[in-house]
N, C-alpha and C positions, 0 to 999 in steps of 0.2 A: 880693505873690503871694496868690492866692485861698486861702480856707480849704480848698477841695478839694485843690488842689495841695500845700498845706502838709501835710495829713494823708497824702496819697499819698507825699510825700517822706519823712515820718517812718517810715511802714511800710516803704518801700523801704530806708531807712537801717538799719532793724533787720535786714532780710534781708542787706544787704551786709556788715554787721558780723560776720556769722557765716561769711563766706567765707574760705577759705585761699588767699591770692593766690599763694603759692609753689607750692602744689599745682596750681592752675589754670594757671599759667605752664608747669609741667612737662607738663600734659596737652595744651597747645596745640602743643608741639613735635612735629614730625613729621606734624601734620595736613595734609591736602592743601589747596591754595589754594581758597578758597571761590569759587563761581561769581560772575562779575561781573554787574552790573546794566546792561542796555542802556538808556541814557537817550534814545536817538534816536527821534523820532516819538512819537505818542501811545501811552500804555500804562496799564494798570490794575494797581495793587497790591491784590490781593484778600485780605480778612482773614478769619482763623479766630478767632472768639470766641463764647463761649456765653452771656455775660451782660454787661450794662453798667448803670451806675447810672441813666442817663437812660432806658433802655428796658426794664429788667428782664431776665428770662430770655428769651434769643433762641432757644435750642434746649435742650430737656431731653433729655439723652442718658444711657442706661444705661452706655455704654462710651465715655467722652469721647476716649480715645486712638484708638480705632478710628474714631470719628466725625471727629476732626480729620484723620486721615490720608486718609480717603475724601473729605472735603470738599476738601482740598488737591489731591487727584488730579483732582477735577472741575474745579477752578479751572485747573490746568495744562492739561488737555485743552481747555478753553474759550479758552485763549490768554492767561492772566494773565502779565504781565511779571515779577511777583514775588508772593510770598505773605507776608503779615504774620500773625504769631501772637501773640496776647495771652498774656503770662505772669504778669500781676499776679493773685495768688490771692484777695485779700480782697474786692475789689469787682467783679472781672471774671471770676471762676471760672477764671482762667488757671493754667497750670502749665508749668514748664520741660519736663516730659515731653511735653506737646503739641508744643512746638517741636522736640524731638528726633525725635518720631515723624513730623512733617511733613517735616523736613529729610531724613530717610531715605527718604521715600516719593516725593519729586519731584526733578526735575532743575533747575527754575528756582530763582533765589535766594530764600532765606527770611530774613525780617527779624524780629528780636525787638522787639516793641512792649511797653513797660513804662514805669514812672516811674523811670528809671535815674538814680542820683545819684553813682556811683563808678566809676572806670575798671576796677575789678576785676569789675564786672558786665558789662563789655564782653568781658572774657576769658571769663566764665561763658557768655555768649551764644555765643561761638565754640565753646567746648567742647561745647555742646548742639546745634551744627550751624548756627547762624545765619551768613549771609553779610553781614548788615547789621544796624544798630541804629537805632531812632528815639530821638532825644534831644530833650527838651523844653527849649528855650532858657531859658525863664523860671524854670525850677527850678534853674539852675546859674549860679554866678558865672563870670566870664571865665576864670579859671585852671582851674577844674574842667572847664568845657566844652572848653577847648583840650586839656587832658590826655586827656579821653575821646575826642575826635576823633583825637588823635595815636595813642592806643591802637588804635582801629579801623583807622587807616591802616597801622600796623605789622603788623596781622593780615590785611591785604588786604580789609577789610570796607568796604562802602559805608555812608554816614551820611545819614539824613534828619533835618534839623533842623526841629523843629516850632515854628511861630510862631503867636501870637495877635493881634499888632498890628504896627504899623509899626516900633516900637522893637525888637521881637524880630527882625523881618526884617533890620533894619540890623545887628544883632549877628551874625546867621547869615551875612550876606553877607561877613564877613571870612574865611570858610572857603571857599576857591575851589573845592574839589572836592566839596563837600557839596550835596545836593539841599535845597531849602527848601520846606517844606510850610506852608500856611496852614490852621489849624483854625478854622472859623467858629463854634465853640461859645462861648457866654457862660460864663465860668468861675464866675460867681456863681450863675446859675440853671441851668446846663447845657443851656439851650435853644439850638437851632441858629439862627443868624442869617445866612442865605445871602447877604444883601446885602453882607456883608463881603468876599466874593470879588470883587465889582465895585469896592467902595470902595478896596481895597488892591491891585488888579491892577497899578497903576503903581508900587508900592513895591518890586517885585522887581528886583534888579540883573541886568544882562545876563550871560549865560554860565552861569546856574544853572538846573537843571531845576526847574520851578515846579509844585508838587504841591498839589492841592485836597483837603482832608480834611473829613469830617463832613457829614451831611445829604444826600448824593448817592444818590438812590434810583431814578432813571428815566433813560431814554434822553434825554428832553428836558433833564434836569439836565446830562448830559454834554455835549450840544450847546452849552448856554449857557456852561459852564465853558471848553470848548475855544475858543469864540468870544472869550472874555476873555483868552486867551493862556496858559492853563495847559496844560502838556504831559503831565501825568500826574495820576491821581486815586487816592485810597485809598478803597476802598469796603468796608464791613464789615457793618453791621446789615442793609442791604437784601438783600445776598447771603445772609446767614445765615437770613433770614426767608422768602426766596423759595421757592416750591414747586419751581421748576426753576432753581437758581442758575446752572447752566451756560448755559442759554438767556439769562438776563438778562445775564450777563457777556459772552457773545458779542455780544449786541445793543449793549451799552455800548461795547465795543471797536470794533465796526463804525461806530457813530455818531460816536465820537471821531475815527476815521481818516477818516470821510467829510467831517467839517467841515474837517480839515486838508487 
C-alpha cells in the first residue's frame, strides 16, 4: 500500500477509535430506508469537496456548510444520479457536517467518500444521512472489507468499491451487489493516468456497474469513457472549479447518454 493510503488509513483509524458503536447503532434504529441508487444507464456521481492534495484548494468558502448544500442542490437540478461528499478533514477539508447538510438538502442518494477502515464508520455515515459509502479495496483486508460491505447491506446502503489495478478489481468482484470504481490516479505521485481506464476496461466482471473515477473534466472525456464500457462516472474537481457547474454536469450527462 502506498505511503499516502497508509497515512490516510492511520488518520482514519484515529477517528474511528473515538466512535461509540453502541450509540451509533442506537441512532440508526428507526431511521427511514435510504434512497436507492439507480444503476441503469449512464449516470454521474457529482462530488462536493473543497480541497484535494493533488489540486490544492478547489473552493474557498466562508460558509462551507451553506456552500456544500447549495452545490448539491445545483447537482441535483442538473441531473446527478448521486452526490458524493468528502468527509476526510486533514487533507481534503471535509467534514461530516457537510454530509449531513447535503443529505438534508437533496432527494438523490448521497455517498460518504472517505478513507474508511472500520464498520463503525459505515454506521456513522448512515447516521449523518449517507445512502452509500465508498470503500477503498486496497486499504482493507478481506475480512474487514466483507464486514464493512455486510454492515452497509444491513443498513440498506449502496457500496462503491474503489480499485486501482486488476488485483483490486478481482477482489471487488466477489461482492455481487457492489459497484466497482477504477481510480486512475497513481498512488505514489497522485498524478492522473487516464490510459488506465482503457488498459483495465476488460478487467471488470459482468453484472457490476463500472465506474470511472479521477481526471474526468470534459464532455470529450465522458464520451471516451462511455465508449470503453463504463456505465457511470464520479466527477469532483472539474465540477467544483467550473464557473457553471450545473451546465457542465448537464453537458456530461447528455454526452454520456448520447454515446449509449
